[in-house]
C-alpha positions, -999 to 999 in steps of 0.1 A, spaced: -197 51 -312 -212 35 -281 -237 55 -261 -236 61 -224 -248 33 -201 -260 59 -177 -284 74 -204 -299 39 -211 -304 32 -174 -317 66 -165 -343 65 -192 -356 31 -180 -362 47 -146 -385 74 -159 -422 70 -164 -428 100 -186 -446 92 -219 -448 116 -248 -475 124 -274 -501 102 -256 -529 117 -277 -512 116 -311 -500 140 -337 -524 168 -331 -552 183 -352 -542 182 -389 -554 217 -395 -533 230 -366 -502 212 -380 -507 228 -414 -509 263 -398 -478 255 -378 -459 244 -409 -469 275 -428 -460 298 -399 -426 282 -395 -416 296 -429 -423 331 -416 -405 325 -383 -375 309 -398 -366 341 -417 -350 366 -394 -364 397 -411 -400 385 -412 -398 370 -377 -386 403 -362 -416 420 -376 -439 398 -356 -427 414 -323 -428 452 -317 -398 465 -299 -420 481 -272 -440 449 -266 -457 453 -232 -444 435 -201 -460 435 -167 -438 434 -136 -454 413 -109 -429 416 -81 -394 430 -74 -375 421 -43 -339 423 -31 -323 395 -11 -289 392 6 -273 377 -26 -293 390 -55 -322 411 -68 -351 391 -83 -377 406 -106 -408 386 -116 -428 395 -147 -452 382 -173 -466 390 -208 -489 375 -234 -470 353 -258 -469 369 -293 -473 334 -307 -508 331 -291 -517 364 -308 -505 354 -343 -519 318 -342 -552 321 -322 -568 288 -313 -535 268 -312 -522 279 -278 -542 266 -248 -552 293 -222 -528 280 -196 -499 284 -220 -507 319 -234 -491 340 -207 -453 338 -204 -438 341 -169 -402 349 -161 -378 357 -133 -349 382 -137 -319 375 -114 -297 406 -110 -266 413 -89 -271 438 -61 -244 459 -78 -228 456 -112 -191 452 -112 -184 471 -144 -201 493 -170 -211 461 -188 -244 446 -178 -246 413 -195 -279 394 -195 -285 358 -204 -319 341 -210 -320 305 -196 -344 282 -213 -357 250 -197 -346 214 -204 -371 185 -204 -388 183 -170 -374 216 -157 -405 231 -142 -406 266 -124 -375 286 -117 -356 270 -88 -333 247 -106 -320 272 -132 -319 300 -106 -297 281 -82 -276 260 -105 -270 284 -134 -281 320 -127 -268 327 -92 -233 312 -98 -231 333 -130 -238 365 -109 -203 361 -95 -190 366 -130 -212 397 -134 -238 380 -157 -275 386 -150 -302 361 -159 -337 358 -172 -353 325 -164 -383 319 -187 -410 294 -178 -414 269 -205 -447 265 -223 -466 234 -210 -444 235 -178 -449 248 -143 -470 279 -143 -479 272 -179 -488 235 -176 -523 225 -188 -545 211 -160 -549 177 -176 -512 172 -184 -492 149 -163 -457 161 -154 -438 169 -187 -459 145 -209 -471 168 -236 -502 153 -253 -495 160 -290 -465 161 -313 -478 196 -323 -473 207 -287 -435 206 -293 -439 230 -322 -462 253 -303 -436 253 -275 -408 262 -299 -428 289 -316 -437 305 -283 -402 305 -270 -387 320 -302 -410 350 -301 -409 353 -263 -371 355 -264 -375 384 -289 -398 402 -265 -373 398 -236 -342 407 -257 -359 439 -270 -369 447 -234 -333 442 -221 -320 465 -248 -345 492 -237 -334 488 -201 -297 492 -211 -285 457 -206 -258 441 -227 -242 422 -242 -271 398 -244 -272 360 -247 -294 329 -245 -286 294 -233 -302 261 -222 -295 225 -215 -309 196 -236 -342 207 -251 -335 241 -237 -303 242 -256 -320 235 -289 -348 260 -282 -320 286 -274 -304 278 -308 -337 284 -326 -344 317 -307 -309 329 -315 -313 326 -352 -339 354 -352 -321 381 -333 -308 407 -358 -276 416 -338 -247 396 -324 -259 374 -296 -241 350 -272 -254 315 -276 -244 285 -255 -265 254 -263 -256 225 -240 -263 189 -248 -283 196 -280 -275 195 -317 -288 206 -351 -323 189 -351 -348 173 -327 -357 145 -352 -331 120 -340 -341 126 -304 -376 112 -309 -369 86 -336 -335 70 -327 -324 79 -291 -335 65 -258 -364 90 -259 -380 69 -287 -390 43 -261 -413 69 -245 -436 70 -276 -465 48 -285 -456 42 -321 -485 19 -328 -510 46 -319 -492 72 -341 -491 47 -370 -528 40 -366 -536 77 -367 -513 83 -396 -527 55 -418 -563 63 -411 -563 100 -419 -554 111 -454 -546 146 -442 -516 130 -424 -504 105 -449 -510 125 -481 -512 162 -474 -491 168 -444 -464 142 -452 -457 161 -484 -454 195 -466 -424 185 -446 -390 173 -458 -362 152 -441 -332 174 -442 -303 150 -437 -294 118 -456 -321 93 -445 -298 64 -453 -271 75 -429 -293 71 -399 -306 40 -380 -342 45 -394 -331 30 -427 -321 -3 -410 -343 -31 -398 -334 -48 -366 -322 -84 -371 -332 -113 -349 -297 -113 -334 -301 -76 -325 -335 -83 -310 -319 -110 -289 -291 -87 -279 -317 -62 -267 -332 -89 -245 -298 -100 -231 -288 -64 -225 -320 -58 -205 -312 -87 -183 -276 -75 -178 -288 -40 -169 -312 -55 -144 -284 -76 -129 -262 -46 -124 -291 -22 -117 -287 12 -102 -318 20 -82 -339 51 -89 -331 62 -54 -293 60 -59 -294 78 -93 -319 105 -85 -302 111 -51 -269 119 -69 -287 144 -90 -304 160 -60 -271 161 -41 -254 179 -69 -283 204 -72 -280 211 -34 -242 212 -34 -242 239 -61 -269 261 -45 -261 260 -8 -230 265 13 -244 241 39 -247 213 14 -235 177 17 -197 177 17 -177 172 -14 -164 139 0 -200 125 4 -210 137 -30 -178 122 -46 -185 89 -29 -220 87 -43 -207 96 -78 -181 69 -76 -206 43 -65 -229 51 -95 -199 51 -119 -186 18 -105 -219 1 -108 -225 13 -143 -189 4 -154 -196 -32 -147 -218 -34 -178 -201 -41 -211 -199 -15 -239 -232 -7 -255 -233 -3 -293 -255 23 -311 -288 23 -292 -310 -8 -296 -344 -4 -280 -362 -30 -260 -378 -60 -278 -413 -45 -276 -401 -11 -290 -381 -29 -318 -412 -48 -329 -434 -17 -326 -410 3 -348 -411 -24 -374 -448 -20 -376 -447 18 -376 -422 26 -403 -445 53 -419 -450 70 -385 -412 70 -379 -405 87 -412 -433 112 -407 -420 120 -373 -385 126 -387 -399 148 -415 -420 169 -391 -392 174 -366 -368 184 -393 -393 207 -409 -399 227 -377 -366 222 -357 -337 217 -381 -313 246 -379 -308 244 -417 -344 257 -421 -336 288 -400 -314 319 -405 -277 317 -395 -269 338 -363 -255 372 -371 -222 363 -354 -214 326 -351 -181 333 -333 -203 339 -302 -217 304 -303 -201 278 -280 -219 244 -281 -212 218 -253 -219 183 -265 -216 148 -249 -196 123 -270 -217 93 -260 -251 111 -258 -280 86 -259 -307 113 -258 -294 134 -287 -279 110 -313 -257 127 -339 -252 98 -363 -264 109 -398 -272 144 -386 -257 177 -399 -229 190 -377 -236 223 -359 -203 239 -369 -209 230 -405 -243 246 -406 -229 276 -387 -192 281 -397 -173 299 -370 -192 283 -341 -172 264 -315 -182 229 -305 -167 214 -273 -171 177 -265 -174 161 -231 -162 125 -227 -195 112 -212 -232 108 -220 -262 131 -216 -271 124 -180 -235 122 -168 -228 156 -184 -257 172 -166 -249 156 -132 -211 161 -132 -201 189 -156 -225 218 -151 -195 239 -143 -183 234 -179 -217 249 -191 -212 280 -169 -176 284 -179 -186 284 -216 -212 311 -209 -186 332 -192 -162 326 -221 -187 336 -247 -197 368 -228 -161 378 -224 -157 374 -262 -188 395 -267 -175 423 -244 -144 427 -266 -166 433 -296 -190 458 -280 -190 490 -260 -205 491 -225 -242 495 -224 -259 528 -215 -254 533 -177 -290 545 -174 -310 514 -164 -347 521 -155 -360 510 -122 -378 476 -125 
């Protein structure tokens, strides 16, 4: 299936590079692989986080439209794996967004995890949390490790330094969600849920596997593993494969010991990694680049549309729907002039680099499957409360040759949007919110209202 033209173009506008310092310390990766086996089992993972884990409230303030509570706590992951979590990442910060008055005896609460580049709280608070308050659903917005208040001083934007940072990020979020879910139960909130967009959606899926009770889960624009994201999709162009190949081949701990400790879950011959790019494909990549350039959408045009939608959904004094629609139509019209794009073909330089770095590509796929594939984790207690929103022509999260979510989790619902990753985020965020409301309504039918006694926070 072709991928979204918008995904290809948008990725070319971004400067973010990933894993600029390599794989990470081999000894740290080994500890992460071993700890993953504990975390991926629901019973052993729950034992890592006491139900009365301490949380500190920093601030509590009521506004005209909501009540916002700010808090922090030390990430349990930093306590269990000392030395792997940098000082800036160790403390987890969050905002809780509550209605001024609950509309029923139910007090649903949903944790919102960050997608790539979603620093601080503003975007999720205004685009997801506040609109959901109208449906009587509260929110906890958790700051992502390596982002915003938790970003290391020497890190540029969202460019995490090491591959191992992704696994530290996931491990932190899984245990931090357990802390927050336990806390919500103590306060009398429920039913409970977790959601996220893109990377946040996958992190939400991982976190949901370890909660020992029914839990609403709405992963948006994610799938069953992160391996295809970094090895096949448009994100693969943000990685220096030559550098990773050099590190891999020159350290036996990588190419002998660690490579044997992680396994590729899905059929490797069903994905693009098993195929070499032909000369005609390389030439096609060059021709396509020229065609994209000729029909180019400027960074200003594309980013401005995203900002306009952000503002329009968070302010009643926003740009009018007519102006917003005109901007959308301009972008769509410009992109539509480009012919259909087949399964993603990177630029010529990336194609040549991947040819030189086959071992690094397979190692990356194995590592990502080992630590992020949902088959390696417990199945959620109630998969009927899972509603996944997926983009049909997603260039960021390729699904070719990857296990289907509803096959791994029978009973889960998967809904498909007829667009790509970027288009879904810009134009269909109302669908994400509707799915959250739908899942919580389903959870309400299966549970009794929470205890009316909610402690002051």
